[in-house]
C-alpha positions as CSV (number, residue, x, y, z in Angstrom):
1,M,148.6,70.1,101.5
2,L,148.0,72.0,98.6
3,D,149.9,73.7,96.4
4,I,148.0,75.5,93.9
5,L,144.8,77.4,94.8
6,N,143.1,79.2,91.2
7,L,140.1,81.6,93.0
8,S,140.1,83.3,89.7
9,S,137.1,84.9,87.9
10,N,134.6,84.2,90.5
11,S,132.9,86.4,91.4
12,L,134.9,86.4,94.6
13,T,133.1,89.7,97.1
14,G,134.8,90.8,100.4
15,E,138.9,91.2,101.7
16,I,141.1,88.4,101.3
17,P,141.1,85.6,104.3
18,Q,143.7,85.5,106.3
19,E,143.2,82.4,106.6
20,I,145.2,81.8,103.5
21,C,148.6,83.1,105.8
22,N,147.0,79.2,106.8
23,L,148.4,77.5,103.4
24,T,152.9,77.3,104.3
25,N,153.1,74.9,101.2
26,L,151.0,76.8,98.7
27,Q,152.9,78.4,95.8
28,I,150.4,79.2,92.8
29,L,147.6,81.8,94.6
30,D,145.9,83.0,91.7
31,L,142.1,85.4,93.0
32,S,142.5,87.9,89.4
33,N,139.3,88.9,88.0
34,N,137.0,88.7,91.2
35,Q,135.3,91.9,93.0
36,L,138.1,91.5,96.2
37,T,137.6,94.6,98.9
38,G,141.0,95.9,101.4
39,E,144.5,95.4,101.2
40,I,146.2,92.6,100.7
41,P,147.9,90.8,104.2
42,S,151.3,91.1,104.8
43,A,151.2,88.0,106.5
44,L,151.4,86.2,103.0
45,S,154.6,87.6,102.7
46,D,156.0,84.6,105.2
47,L,154.5,82.5,102.4
48,H,158.1,80.7,101.9
49,F,156.8,79.2,98.2
50,L,155.4,80.8,96.5
51,S,156.2,81.5,93.7
52,R,153.1,82.9,91.5
53,F,150.7,85.4,92.6
54,D,147.7,87.3,90.6
55,V,145.0,89.7,92.6
56,S,144.8,91.3,89.3
57,N,141.3,93.0,89.0
58,N,139.6,93.3,91.9
59,K,139.0,96.9,94.0
60,L,141.7,96.3,96.7
61,E,143.8,98.9,98.1
62,G,146.0,100.3,100.4
63,E,150.6,99.4,99.7
64,V,151.8,96.6,98.7
65,P,154.0,93.4,100.7
66,S,157.2,94.0,100.2
67,G,160.1,91.8,101.6
68,G,161.1,88.3,100.1
69,Q,159.5,86.7,97.9
70,F,156.7,89.8,96.8
71,D,160.1,91.9,95.7
72,S,159.6,89.6,92.5
73,F,156.4,89.5,91.3
74,S,155.3,90.5,88.4
75,N,153.6,94.9,87.9
76,S,150.6,92.8,86.1
77,S,150.1,90.7,89.3
78,Y,148.1,93.9,90.6
79,S,147.3,95.6,87.5
80,G,143.9,96.9,87.4
81,N,143.9,97.9,91.0
82,P,144.0,101.7,91.1
83,K,144.2,102.1,94.3
84,L,146.9,99.7,95.8
85,C,150.4,101.2,95.1
86,G,153.7,100.8,96.6
87,P,157.8,100.8,94.5
88,M,156.2,97.1,93.9
89,I,153.9,98.7,90.9
90,N,155.3,102.4,90.6
91,N,152.4,104.6,92.6
92,D,153.8,106.1,95.7
93,C,152.1,105.9,98.3
94,N,152.4,109.5,100.6
95,S,151.2,111.1,97.1
96,R,148.1,109.3,97.6
97,P,144.9,111.1,99.3
98,S,144.3,109.8,102.9
99,P,140.7,107.4,102.5
100,A,138.9,108.9,105.2
101,S,139.6,112.4,104.3
102,G,138.2,110.7,100.3
103,K,135.1,109.1,102.2
104,R,135.1,112.2,104.9
105,W,134.8,114.2,101.2
106,N,131.8,112.2,99.5
107,N,129.6,112.1,102.9
108,L,129.7,114.4,103.0
109,R,128.6,115.8,99.5
110,P,125.5,114.7,99.5
111,A,124.7,116.3,102.9
112,L,126.5,119.5,100.8
113,V,123.7,119.3,98.1
114,I,120.9,118.7,100.9
115,G,122.3,122.4,102.8
116,I,122.3,124.2,100.1
117,T,119.2,123.4,98.7
118,A,116.6,124.0,101.1
119,G,118.4,127.2,102.3
120,G,117.8,128.5,98.5
121,L,114.4,127.4,98.8
122,I,113.7,128.7,102.3
123,A,115.0,131.9,101.5
124,L,113.2,131.9,98.1
125,V,109.6,131.5,100.1
126,L,110.7,134.7,101.4
127,L,111.2,136.8,99.8
128,A,108.1,135.7,97.9
129,C,106.5,135.5,101.7
130,F,108.3,139.3,101.7
131,L,106.8,140.5,98.2
132,I,103.0,139.9,99.2
133,A,103.0,141.0,102.3
134,R,104.4,145.1,101.1
135,L,102.5,144.8,97.2
136,A,98.9,144.3,100.2
137,Y,100.0,146.9,102.4
138,D,101.3,149.0,99.3
139,D,97.1,148.4,97.8
140,H,96.4,148.5,101.3
141,T,97.0,151.9,102.1
142,E,96.9,153.9,98.2
143,N,93.0,154.2,99.1
144,V,93.5,155.8,102.4
145,V,92.6,159.7,102.1
146,P,94.7,161.0,105.4
147,L,93.0,163.1,107.6
148,R,93.5,166.4,109.4
149,R,93.8,167.0,112.4
150,R,92.0,168.9,114.4
151,R,93.5,172.2,117.2
């Protein structure tokens, strides 16, 4: 029977495993100072004996579960995760842009820069070709003597 799980400062990556929610006698869960991503599993609220919880200084996002023991954990349990939101950390989830729209803009930005750059280069090449052709035509027609028509 596992009471304490301290995996802090282990350079862990990925999401918090759902299997942790099966540790029903867990009293302390410390996952701080890692590189964890994704959301905090809401099923952690089923760990009724959990008295200390710390996921600070990760890359977690989404809404912090509420209810049960989650209402008693301090703000410092979640600090260092700027994309977390919820009433327990005084960060309203409704005021945040949706993650999908942010990702869409980040994916679009390089394509937009490449497209504008390529379009600008094509326009410059066409302008240069036009000017060169115009100069060549003007030089060629400058020495031509108009012929008089016979009647």
